[in-house]
C-alpha positions, 0 to 999 in steps of 0.5 A, a space after each residue: 500499500 502506497 501510504 505516501 500518497 493515500 495517507 495514514 487515514 487510508 491505512 487506518 481504514 484498510 486494517 479495519 476492513 481487512 481485520 474483519 477476516 481474522 487474518 494476522 495483519 503485518 503492516 509494512 510502511 515508511 512511518 516510524 512515528 511512536 504514535 502511528 505504530 501504537 495506533 495501528 497495533 491498537 486497531 488490530 495489527 498483529 505485526 509492524 515492520 519498517 519499509 527500510 528493513 528486510 530479509 531475515 527481519 522480514 521473515 522472522 516477523 512473517 513467522 511469529 504470525 503463522 502457525 509453528 509448522 509453517 516455513 517461510 522463505 524468500 
């Protein structure tokens, strides 16, 4: 999701729309402000990753959201 163009309110709206499916949500965005990160967790996100992180960090975050028997590889 392009949060730069669409904005934080669209991110919040999208999270609220997706969480009705009872799926774990991992947000990968460029926001680093504590208030924004806190808010996304308050509305139901299970994981956050800054867009500048990648590789092992991304795999680790995804792995935490999946059942223990699921393996993640990039």
